[in-house]
VEXDREN-2710 file (C-alpha; in Angstrom, 1 decimal):
% VEXDREN-2710
k/r/px/py/pz
1/MET/10.2/-13.5/13.0
2/LYS/9.3/-9.9/13.6
3/LYS/5.9/-8.6/12.6
4/GLN/7.6/-5.3/11.6
5/ILE/10.8/-4.5/9.8
6/ASP/13.0/-1.5/9.7
7/ILE/14.3/0.0/6.5
8/ALA/16.8/2.9/6.9
9/GLY/15.1/3.9/10.1
10/ARG/11.5/3.6/8.8
11/VAL/9.3/1.1/10.6
12/VAL/7.3/-1.0/8.1
13/GLY/4.4/-3.1/9.1
14/PRO/1.0/-3.1/10.9
15/GLY/0.3/0.1/12.7
16/HIS/2.3/2.2/10.2
17/ALA/1.3/3.9/6.9
18/PRO/2.0/1.8/3.8
19/TYR/5.6/1.9/2.6
20/ILE/5.8/3.0/-1.0
21/ILE/8.6/1.6/-3.2
22/ALA/9.2/3.2/-6.6
23/GLU/10.8/0.6/-8.9
24/LEU/13.2/2.2/-11.4
25/SER/13.8/-1.1/-13.2
26/ALA/14.7/-0.5/-16.8
27/ASN/13.1/2.9/-17.0
28/HIS/16.4/4.8/-17.2
29/ASN/16.4/3.6/-20.9
30/GLY/20.2/3.5/-21.0
31/ARG/20.8/7.0/-19.7
32/LEU/22.3/7.7/-16.3
33/GLU/20.9/11.2/-16.2
34/THR/17.4/9.7/-16.6
35/ALA/18.0/7.4/-13.7
36/MET/19.1/10.4/-11.6
37/ARG/15.9/12.3/-12.5
38/ILE/13.7/9.3/-11.6
39/ILE/15.3/9.3/-8.2
40/GLU/14.5/13.0/-7.8
41/GLU/10.9/12.6/-9.0
42/ALA/10.3/9.6/-6.7
43/ALA/11.4/11.6/-3.7
44/LYS/9.3/14.6/-4.8
45/ALA/6.3/12.4/-5.2
46/GLY/6.6/11.1/-1.6
47/ALA/7.9/7.6/-2.1
48/ASP/9.5/6.0/0.9
49/ALA/12.2/4.2/-1.2
50/LEU/13.7/3.9/-4.7
51/LYS/14.6/0.4/-5.9
52/LEU/17.0/-0.7/-8.6
53/GLN/17.6/-4.1/-10.2
54/THR/21.2/-5.3/-10.0
55/TYR/22.3/-7.7/-12.8
56/ARG/24.2/-8.0/-16.0
57/PRO/22.9/-10.0/-18.9
58/ASP/25.5/-12.7/-18.3
59/THR/24.4/-13.0/-14.6
60/MET/20.8/-13.5/-15.8
61/THR/20.9/-15.8/-18.8
62/LEU/23.1/-17.3/-21.5
63/ASP/23.9/-15.5/-24.8
64/CYS/22.0/-17.9/-26.9
65/ASP/19.3/-17.6/-29.5
66/SER/17.9/-21.2/-29.4
67/GLU/14.2/-21.7/-28.9
68/ASP/14.6/-22.0/-25.1
69/PHE/15.9/-18.4/-24.9
70/GLN/13.4/-16.8/-27.3
71/ILE/10.5/-14.7/-25.9
72/HIS/7.2/-15.2/-27.6
73/GLY/4.2/-12.9/-26.9
74/GLY/3.8/-10.0/-24.6
75/LEU/5.8/-6.8/-24.5
76/TRP/9.1/-8.4/-25.4
77/ASP/7.9/-10.7/-28.2
78/GLY/10.6/-11.8/-30.7
79/ARG/13.6/-11.0/-28.5
80/THR/16.1/-13.3/-26.8
81/LEU/16.5/-13.1/-23.0
82/TYR/20.1/-11.9/-23.4
83/GLU/19.0/-9.0/-25.8
84/LEU/16.3/-7.9/-23.3
85/TYR/18.6/-7.9/-20.3
86/GLU/21.4/-6.2/-22.3
87/GLU/19.0/-3.3/-22.9
88/ALA/17.3/-3.3/-19.6
89/HIS/20.1/-3.7/-17.1
90/THR/21.5/-0.9/-14.9
91/PRO/25.2/-0.8/-15.5
92/TRP/27.1/-1.7/-12.3
93/GLU/29.3/1.4/-12.6
94/TRP/26.1/3.5/-12.2
95/HIS/25.3/2.0/-8.8
96/LYS/27.6/4.1/-6.7
97/PRO/26.6/7.4/-8.2
98/LEU/22.9/6.4/-8.0
99/PHE/23.3/5.5/-4.4
100/GLU/25.1/8.7/-3.7
101/HIS/22.5/10.8/-5.5
102/ALA/19.6/9.1/-3.7
103/ARG/21.2/9.8/-0.3
104/LYS/21.8/13.5/-1.3
105/THR/18.2/13.6/-2.5
106/GLY/17.0/12.1/0.8
107/ILE/15.3/8.9/-0.4
108/PRO/16.5/5.5/0.7
109/ILE/17.7/3.3/-2.1
110/PHE/18.1/-0.5/-2.3
111/SER/18.0/-3.2/-5.0
112/SER/17.0/-6.6/-6.2
113/PRO/20.2/-8.7/-6.7
114/PHE/20.0/-11.6/-9.1
115/ASP/23.1/-13.4/-8.2
116/THR/25.7/-13.4/-5.4
117/THR/28.1/-11.0/-7.1
118/ALA/25.2/-8.5/-7.2
119/VAL/24.8/-8.9/-3.4
120/ASP/28.5/-8.3/-2.9
121/LEU/28.3/-5.1/-4.9
122/LEU/25.3/-3.9/-3.0
123/GLU/27.0/-4.7/0.3
124/ASP/29.9/-2.5/-0.7
125/LEU/27.4/0.3/-1.2
126/ASN/25.8/-0.4/2.2
127/ALA/22.4/-1.1/0.8
128/PRO/19.9/-0.9/3.7
129/ALA/17.6/-3.8/2.5
130/TYR/17.2/-6.3/-0.3
131/LYS/14.3/-7.4/-2.5
132/ILE/14.0/-10.8/-4.1
133/ALA/12.2/-10.6/-7.4
134/SER/9.3/-13.0/-8.1
135/PHE/11.2/-15.0/-10.7
136/GLU/14.0/-15.5/-8.2
137/ALA/11.7/-16.6/-5.3
138/VAL/12.6/-20.2/-6.2
139/ASP/16.4/-19.5/-6.0
140/LEU/16.8/-20.7/-2.4
141/PRO/20.7/-20.4/-2.5
142/LEU/20.4/-16.8/-3.5
143/ILE/17.9/-16.1/-0.7
144/ARG/20.2/-17.7/1.9
145/TYR/23.1/-15.6/0.6
146/VAL/21.1/-12.4/0.9
147/ALA/19.8/-13.5/4.4
148/ALA/23.4/-13.9/5.5
149/THR/23.9/-10.1/5.2
150/GLY/21.6/-9.6/8.1
151/LYS/19.7/-6.9/6.2
152/PRO/15.8/-6.7/5.9
153/MET/14.6/-8.8/3.0
154/ILE/11.4/-8.5/0.9
155/ILE/10.4/-11.5/-1.2
156/SER/8.0/-11.0/-4.1
157/THR/5.8/-14.1/-4.6
158/GLY/4.6/-13.8/-8.2
159/MET/4.0/-17.3/-9.7
160/ALA/4.9/-19.0/-6.4
161/ASP/2.4/-21.3/-4.8
162/ALA/1.9/-21.6/-1.1
163/GLU/4.5/-24.3/-0.8
164/GLU/7.1/-22.4/-2.7
165/ILE/6.5/-19.3/-0.6
166/GLN/7.0/-21.3/2.5
167/GLU/10.3/-22.8/1.1
168/ALA/11.5/-19.2/0.4
169/ILE/10.6/-18.1/3.9
170/THR/12.4/-21.2/5.4
171/ALA/15.5/-20.5/3.3
172/ALA/15.5/-16.9/4.5
173/ARG/15.2/-18.0/8.2
174/GLU/17.9/-20.6/7.8
175/GLY/20.2/-18.0/6.2
176/GLY/19.8/-15.8/9.3
177/CYS/17.2/-13.2/8.1
178/ARG/15.2/-11.8/11.0
179/GLN/13.4/-9.0/9.2
180/LEU/11.4/-10.5/6.4
181/ALA/8.4/-9.3/4.4
182/ILE/6.6/-10.9/1.5
183/LEU/4.7/-9.3/-1.4
184/HIS/1.6/-10.7/-3.1
185/CYS/2.3/-10.3/-6.8
186/VAL/1.0/-11.2/-10.3
187/SER/3.9/-11.5/-12.7
188/GLY/2.1/-10.2/-15.7
189/TYR/3.3/-7.0/-17.5
190/PRO/0.8/-5.4/-17.2
191/ALA/-1.5/-7.5/-15.1
192/PRO/-5.3/-7.1/-15.1
193/ALA/-6.8/-6.1/-11.8
194/GLU/-9.1/-9.2/-11.8
195/ASP/-6.0/-11.4/-11.7
196/TYR/-4.9/-10.0/-8.4
197/ASN/-7.4/-11.7/-6.0
198/LEU/-6.4/-9.3/-3.3
199/ARG/-8.1/-11.4/-0.6
200/THR/-5.0/-13.6/-0.9
201/ILE/-3.2/-10.9/1.1
202/VAL/-5.4/-11.6/4.1
203/ASP/-4.7/-15.3/3.9
204/MET/-0.9/-14.6/3.5
205/ILE/-0.9/-12.5/6.7
206/GLY/-2.6/-15.3/8.6
207/ARG/-0.8/-18.2/7.0
208/PHE/2.8/-16.9/7.1
209/GLY/2.7/-14.3/9.9
210/LEU/4.9/-11.8/8.2
211/VAL/4.8/-8.2/7.1
212/THR/2.9/-8.5/3.8
213/GLY/2.4/-6.1/0.9
214/LEU/1.7/-5.9/-2.8
215/SER/3.9/-5.7/-5.9
216/ASP/1.4/-4.1/-8.3
217/HIS/1.7/-4.4/-12.1
218/THR/-1.7/-3.0/-12.9
219/LEU/-1.9/0.2/-14.9
220/ASP/-3.5/2.5/-12.3
221/ASN/-3.6/2.9/-8.5
222/THR/-7.0/1.3/-7.7
223/THR/-5.6/-2.2/-6.9
224/ALA/-2.8/-0.8/-4.8
225/ILE/-5.1/1.4/-2.7
226/ALA/-7.6/-1.4/-2.2
227/SER/-4.8/-3.6/-0.9
228/VAL/-4.2/-1.3/2.0
229/VAL/-7.7/-2.0/3.3
230/LEU/-6.8/-5.7/3.3
231/GLY/-3.6/-5.2/5.3
232/ALA/-0.9/-4.4/2.7
233/ALA/2.0/-2.7/4.5
234/ILE/4.2/-2.3/1.5
235/ILE/3.3/-1.2/-2.1
236/GLU/5.7/-1.5/-4.9
237/LYS/5.1/0.1/-8.4
238/HIS/7.3/0.6/-11.4
239/PHE/8.0/4.3/-11.9
240/THR/9.0/6.2/-15.0
241/LEU/9.2/9.8/-16.2
242/ASP/7.2/9.0/-19.3
243/ARG/5.0/6.0/-19.9
244/ASN/5.5/6.5/-23.7
245/GLY/9.3/6.6/-23.3
246/GLY/9.7/3.4/-25.3
247/GLY/11.7/1.4/-22.8
248/PRO/11.1/-2.2/-21.8
249/ASP/9.0/-1.3/-18.7
250/ASP/7.8/2.2/-19.4
251/SER/4.3/1.2/-20.6
252/PHE/3.2/-0.3/-17.3
253/SER/4.9/2.1/-15.0
254/LEU/3.5/5.1/-13.1
255/GLU/4.4/8.6/-14.1
256/PRO/5.2/11.3/-11.5
257/GLU/1.7/12.6/-11.1
258/ASP/0.4/9.0/-10.6
259/LEU/3.1/8.2/-8.0
260/THR/2.2/11.4/-6.1
261/ALA/-1.4/10.3/-6.1
262/LEU/-0.5/6.8/-4.9
263/CYS/1.6/8.1/-2.0
264/ARG/-1.2/10.4/-1.0
265/ASP/-4.2/8.2/-1.5
266/SER/-2.7/5.0/0.0
267/LYS/-2.0/6.9/3.2
268/THR/-5.5/8.4/3.2
269/ALA/-6.9/4.8/2.9
270/TRP/-4.7/3.7/5.8
271/LYS/-5.8/6.6/7.9
272/ALA/-9.4/5.9/7.1
273/LEU/-9.1/2.4/8.5
274/GLY/-8.4/3.7/11.9
275/ARG/-9.7/1.5/14.7
276/VAL/-13.0/0.1/15.9
277/ASP/-14.8/3.2/17.3
278/TYR/-18.5/3.7/17.7
279/GLY/-18.1/7.1/19.5
280/ARG/-19.0/10.5/18.1
281/LYS/-16.2/11.9/15.9
282/SER/-14.8/15.4/16.1
283/SER/-16.2/16.2/12.7
284/GLU/-19.7/15.2/13.8
285/GLN/-19.9/17.4/16.9
286/GLY/-21.5/20.4/15.2
287/ASN/-24.1/18.2/13.4
288/VAL/-25.7/16.7/16.6
289/GLN/-28.3/19.5/16.4
290/PHE/-29.6/18.2/13.1
291/ARG/-30.7/14.9/14.6
292/ARG/-34.4/14.4/15.2
293/SER/-35.9/15.1/18.6
294/LEU/-39.3/15.7/20.1
295/TYR/-41.0/19.1/19.9
296/PHE/-44.3/20.4/21.1
297/VAL/-46.5/21.4/18.1
298/LYS/-49.3/22.9/20.1
299/ASP/-49.6/25.5/22.9
300/MET/-50.0/23.7/26.3
301/LYS/-51.3/25.0/29.7
302/ALA/-50.0/23.8/33.0
303/GLY/-51.6/20.4/33.8
304/ASP/-52.6/19.7/30.1
305/VAL/-52.1/16.0/29.2
306/ILE/-49.8/15.2/26.3
307/THR/-51.5/13.4/23.4
308/LYS/-50.1/12.2/20.1
309/ASP/-51.1/15.3/18.2
310/CYS/-49.3/17.5/20.7
311/VAL/-45.8/16.3/20.0
312/ARG/-43.8/15.4/16.8
313/SER/-40.4/14.0/16.0
314/VAL/-38.6/16.6/13.9
315/ARG/-35.2/18.2/13.4
316/PRO/-33.3/19.8/15.2
317/GLY/-32.1/17.7/18.1
318/TYR/-32.5/19.9/21.2
319/GLY/-35.4/17.9/22.6
320/LEU/-35.7/14.4/24.1
321/ALA/-34.9/11.6/21.7
322/PRO/-37.8/10.2/19.6
323/LYS/-37.5/6.8/21.5
324/TYR/-39.2/8.5/24.5
325/LEU/-42.4/9.4/22.5
326/ASP/-44.6/6.5/23.8
327/LYS/-43.6/7.2/27.4
328/LEU/-44.6/10.9/27.1
329/ILE/-48.2/10.2/26.0
330/GLY/-50.6/10.6/28.9
331/LYS/-48.2/12.7/31.0
332/ALA/-49.1/16.2/32.1
333/VAL/-46.9/19.3/31.6
334/ALA/-45.7/21.2/34.6
335/ARG/-46.1/24.7/33.2
336/GLU/-47.3/26.6/30.2
337/ILE/-45.6/25.6/26.9
338/SER/-45.5/27.3/23.6
339/ALA/-45.7/25.5/20.3
340/ASN/-42.3/24.8/18.6
341/THR/-40.6/24.3/22.0
342/PRO/-38.4/21.2/22.6
343/VAL/-39.7/18.5/24.9
344/THR/-37.4/18.4/27.9
345/GLU/-37.7/16.5/31.2
346/ASP/-38.1/19.7/33.2
347/VAL/-41.5/20.5/31.5
348/LEU/-43.1/17.3/32.7
349/LYS/-44.9/16.8/36.0
END
């Protein structure tokens, strides 16, 4: 498997700035024009891609109100699964105009399919990549079907243990996927930062050997930016125009200003990582003079012997380094020296 993947011409993986995915999810709130604006705002904020979710309520669940299909607790308390997905889904007839609008806007667009018919629709639209949602990470037949497209695949791992993650990876490989990434994820909406245990990202990179990132459901950018330091090459966050918009996912999504900050700050964190380098940096060059060095603090005549009260370690840094102080004591000066003169080798006998 490759340690990098390529999505619409953008290389994603170690050695490259984090790839930021803005997740539209249900934040269109039933209005195509809102979905169009979200695409525009994601591009303006600097996101690398915009992601949809491709399903209908009948491809996700059954139209049933028995206890098995009721939601208890959380954001969607009291609703049936079918009711939730009926409200939240992106109509399939919207997909073509959304893909066309994203391409005109200049931002790559792809989706999470939830069944094989969704994959077929997205293939007709020439989706450049696919995302497997956390809840579908155990749907190995779906993963194999997506893998058969030959497109890059990103698998979110919320709720999956290490064995289930490996099973998903194996299914992707068996299906023919050669560009695969995985995302550490906590499937809480929202999820508290302390649940994320970001050190897991380091273990995932070593354990599975794949491009690894973060699907972040916390309410701010701190967790996502911290993940970059631990090797996250992809960051996915839900994105909305208005966190108070009242939609199923609005309340835990980033607004445009937040997404702009994420795109900027995650790249700053990545640049700050740099490489192992103990050398003097360009921004330090002008400050070398402010290091300590040795200066004469008394007038000296040629032949005078240097004693401890003749020399001090002070700023600026034009004299010999303070580490040479003990070696100077007892040596004679070669010429007349004025106080407040740097100690240099040429003044010594």
